[in-house]
C-alpha positions in Angstrom: -69.0 81.6 59.9 -67.0 78.4 59.4 -64.4 78.4 56.6 -64.6 74.9 55.2 -61.6 75.3 53.0 -58.9 75.7 55.7 -57.8 74.8 59.1 -55.4 76.7 61.5 -52.7 78.6 59.8 -49.0 78.2 60.6 -48.8 81.1 63.1 -51.9 79.7 65.0 -50.4 76.2 65.2 -47.0 77.7 66.3 -48.6 79.5 69.2 -50.1 76.2 70.4 -46.8 74.4 70.0 -45.1 77.0 72.2 -47.8 76.4 74.8 -47.1 72.7 74.6 -43.4 73.4 75.1 -44.0 75.7 78.1 -46.3 73.0 79.7 -43.6 70.4 79.1 -45.7 68.3 76.7 -43.1 68.8 74.0 -39.5 68.7 75.3 -36.4 67.6 73.5 -37.1 63.9 74.3 -40.5 64.0 72.5 -40.2 63.4 68.8 -43.8 64.0 67.7 -47.1 65.4 69.0 -50.6 65.3 67.3 -52.9 68.2 68.1 -56.7 68.5 67.8 -58.4 71.9 67.7 -61.5 71.2 69.8 -62.9 74.7 69.2 -62.8 74.2 65.4 -64.4 70.8 65.8 -67.3 72.3 67.8 -67.8 75.1 65.2 -67.9 72.6 62.4 -70.3 70.3 64.1 -72.6 73.1 65.1 -72.6 74.4 61.6 -73.5 71.0 60.2 -76.4 70.7 62.6 -77.7 74.1 61.7 -77.7 73.1 57.9 -80.1 70.2 58.4 -83.5 69.6 60.1 -83.4 69.5 63.9 -84.6 65.9 63.8 -81.5 64.8 61.8 -79.2 62.2 63.5 -75.6 63.3 62.7 -73.7 60.0 63.4 -70.0 61.1 63.1 -67.9 58.4 61.4 -65.7 56.7 64.0 -63.4 55.3 61.3 -62.3 58.9 60.5 -61.0 59.4 64.0 -61.5 56.8 66.8 -60.0 58.8 69.6 -62.5 58.3 72.4 -61.9 61.8 73.9 -62.6 63.4 70.6 -65.7 61.4 70.2 -66.9 62.3 73.7 -66.6 65.9 72.6 -68.9 65.6 69.7 -71.3 63.4 71.5 -71.5 66.1 74.2 -72.6 68.5 71.5 -75.4 66.2 70.3 -73.7 63.9 67.8 -74.4 60.2 67.3 -71.7 57.9 66.1 -71.4 55.7 63.0 -69.5 52.4 63.6 -68.0 50.3 60.7 -67.3 47.3 63.0 -68.4 45.8 66.2 -65.2 47.2 67.8 -66.3 50.7 66.8 -69.7 50.0 68.4 -67.8 49.4 71.6 -65.8 52.6 71.0 -69.1 54.5 70.6 -70.3 53.1 74.0 -67.0 54.1 75.6 -67.5 57.6 74.3 -70.8 57.8 76.1 -73.1 57.6 73.0 -76.6 56.4 73.7 -77.1 53.1 71.7 -80.1 54.5 69.9 -77.8 57.1 68.4 -75.2 54.6 67.1 -75.4 53.4 63.5 -73.8 50.0 62.7 -72.5 49.7 59.2 -70.4 46.8 58.0 -70.5 44.4 55.0 -69.3 41.5 57.1 -71.5 41.4 60.3 -71.4 38.1 62.0 -74.4 36.6 63.8 -72.9 37.3 67.2 -72.2 41.0 66.2 -75.8 41.4 64.9 -77.1 39.9 68.2 -75.0 42.4 70.2 -76.3 45.3 68.1 -79.9 44.2 68.4 -79.6 43.8 72.2 -78.1 47.3 72.5 -80.8 48.8 70.2 -78.4 50.4 67.8 -79.5 51.2 64.2 -78.3 48.5 61.8 -77.9 49.0 58.0 -78.0 45.6 56.3 -75.6 45.4 53.4 -77.3 42.6 51.4 -80.2 40.2 51.2 -78.4 37.4 53.0 -77.8 39.8 55.9 -81.5 40.7 56.0 -82.4 37.0 56.2 -79.9 36.6 59.0 -81.6 39.5 60.8 -85.0 37.9 60.3 -83.7 34.8 62.1 -82.0 36.7 64.9 -84.4 39.5 65.6 -86.9 39.3 68.5 -90.2 41.2 68.8 -88.8 43.3 71.6 -85.7 44.5 69.8 -85.8 48.3 69.3 -83.2 48.7 66.5 -84.1 50.7 63.4 -83.2 48.4 60.5 -82.1 49.9 57.1 -81.0 48.4 53.8 -78.0 49.7 52.0 -78.5 50.5 48.4 -75.8 51.2 45.8 -77.1 54.2 43.9 -74.9 53.3 40.9 -73.9 56.9 40.3 -70.3 56.0 39.4 -66.9 56.5 40.9 -65.2 59.8 41.7 -61.7 61.0 41.2 -60.3 58.4 43.6 -61.6 55.0 42.6 -60.3 53.1 45.6 -62.4 55.1 48.0 -65.5 55.5 45.9 -68.3 53.1 46.7 -71.1 53.7 44.1 -69.6 52.2 41.0 -71.1 49.2 39.2 -68.5 46.9 40.8 -68.8 48.2 44.4 -68.7 45.6 47.1 -71.3 47.6 49.1 -75.1 47.4 49.2 -77.8 46.1 46.8 -77.4 47.6 43.3 -80.2 50.1 42.6 -81.8 48.1 39.8 -81.9 44.9 41.9 -83.3 46.9 44.9 -86.2 48.2 42.7 -87.0 44.6 41.7 -86.4 42.7 45.0 -87.1 45.0 47.9 -90.9 45.2 47.5 -91.3 41.5 48.3 -88.7 41.6 51.0 -90.5 44.6 52.7 -93.7 42.6 52.7 -91.9 39.7 54.3 -89.9 41.9 56.8 -92.2 44.6 58.2 -89.4 45.8 60.5 -87.4 47.4 57.7 -88.0 51.1 57.9 -84.9 52.8 56.5 -82.8 53.1 53.4 -79.0 53.7 53.5 -76.9 55.2 50.6 -73.3 56.3 50.4 -71.0 57.3 47.5 -67.7 58.1 49.1 -66.1 61.4 50.1 -62.8 62.6 48.9 -62.8 63.0 45.1 -66.6 62.7 44.8 -68.6 65.6 43.3 -71.7 67.4 44.4 -73.5 66.1 41.4 -72.8 62.5 42.4 -74.1 63.2 45.9 -77.3 64.8 44.6 -77.9 62.1 41.9 -77.6 59.6 44.7 -80.2 61.4 46.8 -82.7 61.7 44.0 -82.3 58.0 43.2 -82.8 56.9 46.8 -85.8 59.1 47.3 -87.4 57.7 44.1 -86.8 54.2 45.4 -88.4 55.2 48.8 -91.5 56.6 47.1 -91.8 53.4 45.0 -91.5 51.2 48.0 -93.9 53.1 50.1 -96.4 53.3 47.2 -96.3 49.5 46.9 -96.8 49.1 50.6 -99.6 51.7 50.7 -98.0 53.3 53.8 -95.1 55.7 54.7 -93.3 52.9 56.5 -89.9 53.8 55.0 -89.4 57.1 56.8 -85.7 57.1 57.6 -83.0 57.9 55.0 -79.3 57.5 55.9 -77.3 59.7 53.5 -73.9 58.3 54.6 -71.0 60.7 54.6 -69.7 62.1 51.3 -68.3 65.6 51.6 -64.6 66.1 50.7 -62.0 68.1 52.6 -59.6 70.6 51.0 -56.0 69.4 51.2 -54.7 71.4 48.1 -55.9 74.2 46.0 -57.3 71.8 43.4 -59.7 70.1 45.8 -63.4 70.9 45.6 -65.0 72.8 48.5 -68.5 71.5 49.3 -69.8 73.1 52.5 -72.6 71.2 54.4 -75.0 74.1 54.0 -74.4 74.2 50.3 -75.1 70.5 50.2 -78.2 70.7 52.4 -79.6 73.6 50.4 -79.2 71.7 47.1 -80.9 68.7 48.8 -83.8 70.9 50.0 -84.5 72.0 46.4 -84.3 68.5 44.9 -85.8 66.4 47.7 -88.1 68.7 49.7 -89.7 65.8 51.5 -86.5 65.3 53.4 -86.9 68.8 55.0 -90.7 69.0 55.6 -90.9 66.4 58.5 -91.8 63.5 56.3 -88.4 61.8 56.6 -85.9 61.5 59.4 -82.4 62.0 58.0 -79.2 60.4 59.2 -75.7 61.6 58.2 -72.3 59.9 58.7 -69.9 62.8 58.1 -66.3 62.2 59.2 -63.6 63.8 57.1 -65.2 67.1 56.5 -65.7 67.6 60.2 -62.3 66.3 61.4 -59.5 66.6 58.8 -58.7 70.3 59.3 -59.1 70.0 63.1 -55.9 67.9 63.4 -52.3 68.7 62.8 -48.9 67.5 64.1 -45.4 68.5 64.6 -42.4 66.1 64.3 -38.8 66.8 65.2 -36.2 66.8 62.5 -33.7 64.2 63.6 -31.1 64.5 60.7 -30.6 66.6 57.6 -28.5 65.3 54.7 -27.9 65.6 51.0 -29.1 63.0 48.6 -27.7 64.0 45.2 -29.0 67.5 44.7 -31.9 67.1 47.2 -31.9 68.3 50.8 -33.5 65.6 53.0 -35.0 66.2 56.4 -35.7 63.0 58.4 -38.6 63.3 60.8 -40.5 60.9 63.1 -43.8 60.7 61.3 -44.2 59.0 57.9 -46.2 56.2 56.5 -47.1 55.1 60.0 -49.4 58.2 60.3 -49.8 59.3 56.7 -50.4 56.0 55.0 -52.4 57.4 52.1 -50.2 60.4 51.5 -47.1 58.2 51.2 -48.6 55.4 49.1 -50.9 57.5 46.9 -49.3 61.0 46.9 -51.1 61.9 43.6 -54.5 61.6 45.5 -53.6 62.7 49.1 -51.2 65.4 50.4 -50.7 67.5 53.5 -49.5 71.0 53.8 -46.0 71.2 55.5 -44.2 74.1 57.2 -41.1 74.5 59.4 -40.8 75.8 63.0 -37.7 76.2 65.0 -37.0 74.1 68.1 -38.8 76.7 70.3 -41.9 76.7 68.2 -41.3 80.0 66.5 -41.9 80.5 62.8 -38.5 81.1 61.2 -37.8 83.9 58.9 -35.9 83.8 55.6 -36.2 82.5 52.1 -37.7 79.0 51.7 -35.7 76.4 49.8 -37.0 73.0 48.6 -36.7 70.1 50.9 -37.6 66.4 50.8 -39.2 65.3 54.0 -38.7 61.6 54.9 -40.3 59.5 57.6 -38.7 57.0 59.9 -39.8 53.7 58.3 -37.5 51.3 56.6 -38.6 51.5 53.0 -37.5 54.0 50.3 -41.0 55.3 49.6 -41.5 56.7 53.1 -41.6 60.3 51.9 -44.2 62.7 53.0 -43.2 65.6 50.8 -40.9 66.4 47.9 -39.7 69.8 46.9 -41.5 71.4 49.8 -40.5 75.0 50.4 -39.3 75.2 54.0 -37.3 77.8 55.9 -34.2 77.2 58.0 -34.5 73.5 58.5 -31.9 71.9 60.7 -31.6 69.0 63.2 -33.9 69.8 66.1 -36.3 71.9 64.0 -40.0 70.9 63.9 -42.0 70.1 60.8 -45.6 71.1 61.0 -48.0 68.7 59.2 -51.6 70.0 58.7 -55.0 68.6 57.9 -54.4 65.2 59.6 -57.5 65.0 61.8 -59.1 62.3 59.7 -57.9 58.9 58.4 -54.5 59.2 59.9 -54.5 58.0 63.6 -57.3 55.5 62.6 -55.0 54.1 59.9 -51.8 53.9 62.0 -49.4 51.4 60.5 -47.4 49.0 62.8 -44.7 48.6 60.1 -41.3 49.0 62.0 -43.4 49.0 65.2 -43.3 52.7 65.9 -45.3 53.8 68.9 -48.3 56.1 68.6 -47.5 59.7 69.5 -48.9 61.9 72.2 -52.2 63.4 71.2 -53.2 66.8 72.8 -56.5 68.6 72.5 -56.5 72.3 72.6 -59.0 75.1 73.1 -58.5 78.8 73.1 -58.6 80.7 76.4 -58.2 84.4 77.3 -54.7 83.6 78.3 -53.6 81.3 75.5 -54.2 77.6 74.9 -55.8 75.1 77.2 -54.1 71.8 76.5 -55.4 68.4 77.6 -54.1 64.8 76.9 -56.4 63.0 74.5 -54.1 59.9 74.2 -50.8 59.2 75.9 -47.8 58.2 73.8 -46.9 54.6 73.5 -43.6 53.6 75.0 -41.4 50.9 73.4 -42.7 48.6 76.2 -46.2 49.3 75.2 -45.5 48.3 71.6 -43.7 45.1 72.7 -46.8 44.3 74.8 -49.0 44.9 71.8 -47.2 42.2 69.9 -47.1 39.8 72.8 -49.3 36.7 73.1 -51.4 38.3 75.9 -51.1 41.9 74.8 -49.4 42.7 78.0 -52.4 41.7 80.2 -50.5 39.0 82.0 -49.9 35.4 81.1 -52.4 32.6 81.9 -51.4 30.3 84.7 -51.4 26.5 84.5 -54.8 25.1 83.9 -56.3 28.4 82.8 -57.9 29.0 79.4 -55.7 30.4 76.7 
């Protein structure tokens, strides 16, 4: 039974940290390490699959976590992948995903990108009427891609407006009222459209919003098929949409709860009439990731105790800039990875970047913090590494995957840390690939 409201506890993380120290992944010269719990990811994906019909394509959102080794893991368990850019399509291919199980979503697809996707045979969700017309011009009779239309269900924004995508002013999709009026003629003109795509957002969105969206898109599907006199529109892409629990005030919506509610409201999605597609990311990944970062300095700022660590707004962009909406649970470990004992006292935890707001926690109760200690940062498996900031040109940390064994933790390198030279190459004209010689193309 998967607990969707929590990830590993402090003691569990500490045991893995000690294994990393013993295996020399985390010595005194390593400032930060990101960990991914591959067992928990497997459990969550398997639970998601069991909640929906067997025919459902669960296309895990790459934008939540683009680490190829993590994506390979879920693809190996039967996942597809959802790409929000042509670059993410290539990441999906690198992860070994069959093109027919890749979903390409983007509101800004170029003609070249569409041609690449059509040639591969990936599913394409068109964002607007202009894109549908572009598809009509570019598509050949032998192309195998499933083509869908994104519809804005107009169910309103959630608690976090900037990440909600179903408001009246959303930049995504065809508004529902226009879709009802315009899609019938377009479907007559474009017989290769067979899918509808809908999405409302994830964090801060309620179950009611998700269900209202589903009811609206099914009513549209029934209307369109009724006008066509066929069941041609037989694929519904639900998007993502389930929040993760970062704090005690966040809602818990388990995938099985969501699926059971859908089954009651939209039974045709569960009787074989429709093939469903999902695009979950955060709810699968967030709790599976956590990090430790070494305390470099401690000091007093007025009455506050400040611990300076090596992860800040580079990794935790949303938590730093929008702390009222995003937060992460912090705990302290000693330099050997043990959980310290004693009474906690409030600390401010600051990151390494050169601006005053680079603070990842204020008044955080921590025990026995000192230079060389480790700060544990939980629930970072989604929308952290994928949003890495290059401000101050800090290098990406080492990323380790771990799985439980009878003797402890099996650790594997998911991504090597960037060296200062790697970062210098990143900012160089050729990205470190070697300069062009005289007469060569630049």
